[in-house]
N, C-alpha and C positions, 0 to 999 in steps of 0.2 A: 504493501499499500502505499502511497504518498504519506511520507512523516507530518504529522502536527506538528506546526513551530512553536505553540502554544502551549505544547509538549513540553520542550527541551528547556532548559537551564540552562543560560550560563553563567559561569563565575569567573572573575578578573581578581587577580590575586597580586599586587605588586607591593615590594619591597625595595628599600635603597637607602645606601650611606656615603659617606662623604670621610673616609678614613686620616685623610691630610689634603695639603693643597694638591690641587691637580689629579686627585684622585676620585674617583666616582666609581660605585659599584650598583649597579640597579636588575632587577630582573621582574617579571611579569609573566602571571601564566594564563590563559583562557581554557577555562575546561566546559565541555559541554555534558549534561547528563539528561538522559530521559529513564523514568522509572528504575531510577538506581544503576545503571548501561552507562557507562561512559563511552560519548560517542567521539571525540575526540580530546585534543591537548595541543595547545601550541605552547611552546617556553621561549622567552624571547630574554636574554641577556645583553647588558651595555656594560663596559668597564673602560677607565683612562688610568693610566700610570705612565708616571716617565720612565722612560729608557737609559742605557746605563751614560747615554753618550746628551741628556737631560731632555731630549725629546721626547714629548708626550705622546705615547701612543692609545690608541681608541681600538676595541675590539669587540665586534658584537657577535652573536650566533644563534640562530632561529633552530629549532627543533619542531619540527611536526612530529607528531605520533598517534598513528593511525588514525586522518580524517576519512568519516564515511559521511554517504549522502544526507544523514541525518545531520548532520554536522554544516556541511556547507552549504545545503539546501537554504535555511532563516537566514547564513550571511548575505547572499548574493541576489535573495529574493526582488530588492528593485530595480534590480539588473538583468533579471532573465527572462529569457520569451519560451523556455521551456524547462522542464525540472532536469534536474540529475538523474536519471534512475538510478546508477550503482556507481560508486566511488569507495576506494582502500588508497590512501594516500599518505607515503611518509617522508620522510626526508629532515636535513640539515644543512644549516649554511653558515660558514662561518665567516668575517672580512675583519682583516686588521688594517691598520692604516692611521699613517701622522698626523699629526694635528698640529697645524690646521689643516683641513681638508682641503686640498687642492683639486678640483672639476675637473681640469683638463687631463688629470692622468688617471692611472687604473690605483686600486688601494693597494697598500704594501705584498697583503695576500688576502686573495678570497677563494674559499674550495667549498663545494657544497656536494649535496649528491641528494637525487629526488629519485621516487620508486612511485609507481603506478601500478599497483596490482590490478586495478582495474576499473574502468573510468567510463562511465556510459553519457552522453548528453543528445539529446535528440536522434541526430544519425549519424555521430560520430561514435566510436568504439574503441577504446585503446587499452592494451594489456600487457603486462610482464614490461612494463619499460624501468629502465636506471638511465638517468640523464646524471653525470659527474663534471664538473667543473672544476678546471685550477687556473687561478689568473695569476702572474706575479708582472711588474713593471716589465714591458718587451716581452712577456710572453703568455700563452691563453692556449688552452687546450680543454677541449667540450667534446665529449662522448655519449650519445649516446646506442647502449646495449637494443640489439637484438629485439624490438618492437610490434606487436601486433595489432596494426589498426585497420578495422573494418575487415576485408577477407585478405588483407595483404600482410606485406613485414617492411620494416624499413630499420635499418642502423647507421650512424652515422660519425664521423672523426672530422672534426676543426682541430687546426693546431694552428698557430702562428708565432712567429717570434722575429724580435723585432731586426734580426739581421736579413730578414726577409723571406726566409722558411716558410712555405705554408702548401697545407694539404687539400 
């Protein structure tokens, strides 16, 4: 059946601290439950601290814990034109950069992974997808493992280095 958003309870739990000058630690968890069952969780953390050179470095991390359609549908309800019929998504993203952030370049480091066990939306059906990204200044590697899309299969790898190497 179609999930009823009124039965889904969302909880936002945030903590933060400022242990010293140029240091911030904060975390937030968004959790959805329905009738005692956890439908999904998203954890986000941000921290800053000076490195050995005295440069302030910021790190952020987002972790998705097995989000499913009952979690996602209420969040995108104002934007959707059709319901997500099925979704099991998990993943993580870590980003580290020097402060102040330079908008023209890549972060010092960004790496992450997104797994889609199943995702059905209108006529689009994805399954078994695993996307990984690893980026540093001058280098980017993104890889999509074998993924079923509708009745076909796709995989891809994109690699770019500042020296001009490209795949």
